[in-house]
N, C-alpha and C positions, 0 to 999 in steps of 0.2 A: 354427303351433306355439303352445302355451299354456304358461304357467308358473304354478304355484300358489305364492303368497306368503302365509304365515301369520305374523301378528305375535304377540307374547306376550299371553296372555289369562288371565282368571280367571272362573269361573262365579258368583262372589259380587259384592259391591258395594264391598268395601274397596279403597281406593286403594293402589297399589304403593309400596314404600319405595325410597329411593335405592340400597339394597344389592341390590334385585331387578332394577334396570334399569341399563343402561350409558348414557353420555351420548348424547342424540339418539335413544334407543331408544323405540319406541311400545309401549303396553300398553292393553288394553280390559277393563273390568269389565263382565260381561254381565248381572249381576243376574237370572240365569235364573229363580229362584224367584218373582220379582215381575214377570215379563214385560218386563224391561228398563226399568222405570220409573226406576231410578237408574243406568242404564248410562252410563258415561263413558269418554272417550278421553283418555289421559295421554301425556306425553312427559317424559323427564328432560332437564334443562338445568343451567346454572350461574348463580349470582348474581354480583354485583359483586365479591365476595370469592373467586370461583372455587370456591365450594362447591356441591356437587350439590343440586338442588332438583327437585321434581316439579310440573309445570304441567298444569292441566286445559285441554284444547284442543278438546273437543267430545264428541259422544255423544248417544244418544237422550234423555237427561235434558234437555239444552239444546235440542235440536230440538223437543221437545214444548212447551217454554216459548215458543219463537219461533212455532211453529204456532198457539199459543193466543192470540197477540196480537190485540187488538180495539180499535175506536174507541169501544166502549160503556163505560159507567162500571161496569166489572167488577172486583171485588176480586182482588188477587194475580195480575194479568195485566199483560203489557206493553201500552203504549198506542201505537197507530199512527194515522196521519193518516186523516181521513174521506175520502169520495169527492171533496170539494172541495180536499183538500190541507191542511186545518186540523186542529189538535188540538182534540178535544172530549172530554177525559177527566175532566171534573168539576173540583173545587176542588184547587188546589195549595197545600199548607200547609207551614210550616217556619219556622225562625228567620231564615234568610238566603237570598236569591235572588241568584245571581251569574251574569252572562253577559258576553260580550265587548262587546256594544253594547246599551244599553237604549233602546228606541224606544217613545214614547207615542203612541197612536193619535190623541189630541186635538191633537197638534202640539207646539210648543215649550213649555217651562215658563216662563211669564211672570207678571208681577203680584206676584211675591214680594218683600216689602220686604227681608227678610234670609234667607239660607240658612245655617243653623247645623248643624254636625256635631260630635258629641262625640268622634269619632275622627279619623283621618287622611283628608284629602281628596286623592285622587290624580287627576291630569288628564293628558290627552294634549297639550293646548295651551289657553292662555287669550288673549283678545284684547280690546283697547279699541276696536276698529273700525279701527285703523291698524296697530298693531304686534301681532304674534302671538308669544307667549312659549311655548316648548316645555318648559322645565325650569329648575330652580335649579342653580347650580353653585358648588362650593367650590374655587376655583382661584386661588391666591395670586399667580401671575405673569401672569394674564389672557392666557395664550398662545393660547387658542382665538379671541379677538377676534371673538366672535359677537354678532349683533344680535338673537338670539332667546333668550339665556340671561340669567337674573338672578343676579348674584353675591351671596354672603353678606356680612354686615357684616365678618366676620373676614377674608375675602378682600380686600375693599376696603382695610381698614386695613393688612394685610400688604403689599399692592402699593404703597400710598402711602408707607409707611415705607421700603421698599426703594428706591424712586425718590428719596426725599429723602436717604437715606444715600449713594446713588451720586452725587448731584449735588455733594456737598461732600468726599467722600473721594478721595484720590489713591493708587492702587496702583502700586507700582514693584517691580522685581526686578533683581538683579545676576547675575554669573556663577554665584553660588550664593546661595540665600535670597531671600525676598521681604519687602515691608513695606508699610504703609499710613500715609499722612499724613492725619489727620483735621483738622477745623476747629480753628483757633487753634494748630496745631502748625507747626514749621519744619523743612523738609527740608535737612539738612546734607550737603554733598558734600566729603569730605576726601581728601587724597592719600595713597597708600601710599608705601612706600620709594622714594625718588628722585623723587617727584611732589609738587608744591606747587600748591594751588588758592587763588585770590584772587577774592573777590566785590566788585564795585564798581558801585553803582547797579543797573541792570537786567542787568548782564553778569557772567559767570563765566569766568575764565581758568584754564587748566590748563597748568603749565609743567614740563618735565623738568629736574631738578636737575643742575648741573654736577658732574663727578667730578674727581679729582686728576690725571687723565691729561692730559699736554700734547699739544695737537693737533699732528699731524705725520705723516710716513711712517716706518715702522720696517722694517728688513731691507735687505740688499744682496746682491751676489754672494758676499760672504765672511761674511755674518752672517744670522741668522734672527731674527724677532721673538719675544719672550717676553711673553705677556700673561696677565693675571689677570681672571677673570670672576666676578662675585658671583651670588647666588641669583636676582636679577632680570634677569640677562643683560647687565649693564653692565660695561664695561671699567674696572677700578679701578686698574690699573697696566700700564705698557708699557715694555719695554726690548729690547735685542738681545743675542745670543750669537754668538760667532765659530764659523765652520764649519771642521772639520778639512780641511786642504788636501793631506794625503798619507796613504798607508796602506802596510802591510808585506805583501809576498808572499813565499812560500817554496816549495821543491819537497818531494817525499815521499821523499828519499833517507834513508839511515840517519843521516847527520849533515846535516840539511837546511840548505841555503844560503838566506839571506834577502836581500831587497833592499827599498829604500823607493821607492815610486812617488809622485811629486809631481804636482800639478795642472799641466797644460800639457805633460807628457811623453806619449809614445806607448807603450802597453802592447802588446807583440807576442806572439802565440801561435805558437810555432815547432814544427813537427812533427819527431819523431825518425825512426828507421829504421822504414819501413813505415807511417808516420803522416803524413797530410796535413791541413792546416788551411785554412779559407776563411772570410772575413768578408763578410757581405752583410746590409744593412739592420739593423745593430746586433746581428746574430746570428753567433756563432762556431761553425763546424761542424768537428768533428774526425773524420776518417775513418781506418780501419785496413784493412790487407789490400790486395790487388791485384785490380782488375776483370778478369774473364775474358770474352773475346768469345764470343758464342754459337756461332761457328764453330770454337772451340778444343775439343779433347778433353782432359779432365782425368781422369787415372787415378790412383787411390790403390791401390798394391800393398801388401798385408799391413798395412793400416791397423788398428792396435789402439788401442782406447780403454780405459784402465783406470778403473774406477768408472763413474759416471753421466755421460752426455753430455747437456747441456741446451742447447737452441737457444732463445734469447730473441728473440721476434719471429715473423714468419710464415715458414714453410718451404715453398718451392715446388719441386716435383720435376717436371721436364719430361722425358718419355721414353715409351716404349711399355709397359713392364712394371715394376711395383714389387713386389719380393719381400720378404716378411718371414718369416725362418726363426726365429721365436721360439716358445717353449713356450706362453706365455700373452701375449695382447695385451690391454692395458687401455686403454680409450678413455673420457675424461671427458665427451665430447660427449653430449648427450641426443638429438640428431638427427644422422643420417648421410644425406647427400644423394648419390644415385647418378645418373649421367647429367648432371652439372653442365654448363651451357652449351648444353643442347639447345634448339633453336629450331624454330618451325614445328610441323607435325603430327609427333608421335613415330612413329618407324618401328621402333625396337628394343624387344624385350622387356626388362624391367628386373627384376633380383632377385638372389638369391644362388644360386650353383652349388656343390653339395657333391660333391667328388671321391669316387668309390666303387670305385676300383681296376678290376677286370675287369668289373664291372657298370656299367650305364648310370648316369650322374651324376644326382643329384637336383636339382630346381629349386623354389625358393620365391620367388614374385614376382608380377609383373603381366603378363598376356598382352595385348599391344596389339591384336592382331587380334580377340580376343574381348571386349576392353574389360572384363576381369574378373581378379580375383586367382585364382591357380592354384597347386596343389601337384602335382608330377609328376616323371617321369624322362625321359631322352633321351640321345642320343649327341652332346652338346654340351659345351663347356668354357667357362671364364671368358673365353676370347678370342673366343668366337662372338659374332656380331652379327646384327641383323635379326630376322625372325619365326622363333623357334625351333620345332622340332617336338617337342611335349611330350605324353607319354602321361600322362593324368590319373591321379594316385595316390590313395591312401586317407588321409584326415586323421582321426586319432583324437584327440578333444578333447571337453571339456564346453563346450557352446555356450550363451550367454546373450544374449538380445536382446529388446527390447520389441515388435518387429514383424518377423517372419521370413516371407519368401515363398519357397515351394518350387515351382519350375517344372520340369516334366518328370519322368519316373520316378515312383516311389511309395515310401512308407515301408513296409518289410516287416520281418518277424521279431517283431512285437508282436501279442499276442493281445488280452486285455482290459486296456486301459490304465487303471491305478489312478487313483482320484479325486485323490490327492495329486500325480499327474503331469499333471493336467488332463483325465483321461479319465472314463468313466462307470463302469468296473469290471465291466460285463456286456456280453454280445454281442447280446442281443435284448431287446425290450420288448413289452408287451401292446399290441395294435392299439387305437388311439383312446384309449389311456391318457395320463395327464399325469405327467411326471417330477417327483419332489420329492426333496430332499436327505436324506441319511442319515448326517450327520457325515462321518467319514473313510471310511466303508464305501461299497459300491457303491450307485448311485442306485436308488431305488424308483420304482414306477409304479402309478398307480391303476387300478382296473378301468374298463372303458368305461362311460360314462353312457348314459342314455336320453333321448329327446326331452323338452325342458322342464326338465331337471335342471340344477343349477348346482354348482360346486365349493365344498364347505364342509368345515370341520374338525370332528372329533369331540371328545369330552371330553379326549382325550390329545393333541389337536393334529394328528392324522393326517388329511390331506386325502382327500376322496372325493366322488363325485357323489351328490346327494340333492335332494329338493324343499326349498323354503325354509320353515322352520317355527321360529319363535323360542321355542316351548315355552310352558309355563304358569308361574304364580307363586302 
């Protein structure tokens, strides 16, 4: 199989402009009227400012120049080495000759008394026979510590000045702020509130000042200490205050009775009718009502509660069936747990049973034998247990999922599924054609291609099979 690839081209010799090519697109000026003497190959690129530019990268014009290269002294031609590998192209003239390494055939340059240059002399290294210097350096802190670098005068002076200054200066800092003691200056250490400093000879003492508080112990079983603390955290005064040794208690009757409780007496919590009290580990427990043994039967006949009945705490109902004959049941819980206390491998189907009169009841829940959620009907009730016999029902709903797997059966009743619903919008496509989008409308398909063709877009952007041809400019 072969493919024809044609790049953009012109029969003349004028270079293409950036508006005629795209980035990295090739173009060839054929110079047909002059047998290709000025024929060149171009490519569009970008410069450092990301602006489009045209580069010459080849063509007959350049290959003719290369092919004409000679080692003879011929005007306007490239020079190539002779059969011995040497250049023999005549005289080289010009104001400056620059190369990476200048080598003299006669050997080293010797015998010169002085070497004088009017401009800058650059070197790779210089040596006195023992030490080899590679460069000058302007480094005030001498951090490189090199044996092959020569420092400038300014670097030497700056380094010496910094060392001399550091030898005589004393830097210090406190909890906040810093300072420097220079030559001939005196460092003074003074005490803040409550602190006195004294210098004597070569020593410095720092003493905590006394306050007006008398040393001793403050407080007892009948009094508490009263202290005053200043901004520096010192005790500036200390005394005691008496503790109250009694308090008044009363009941909640219409005309409350009161009593005074003194330290050393016993406070008793006594229960009234139907009330018991107990004291354990500094805790007073007050209980009301009468405990009913689990073997007793408690029956409430014609129990009427007027208004709202509120149970504070947990309500536990032990029995076989709990019946709620309410019109509306409102539950604040966000989660309802069925089958609480189930252990081991589950054996019962779990869900909601909907009573339907003479028809089979409905079930919404989890089928343990199938290990799947199920909606269906059957002859079971809320009292049924175990693996229910459920006839699968029909679920009418809008389904939304990121990944849905359909196993078994088929999807029927749909003809051409619309593009908006994830379909193609059509029933058939051209053999060997390629699908392409058409907005919200049905997908389109290209005509079949032939050997060697590729998929390209026309001026309107419509794809189709064709040979590669970049056109002319």
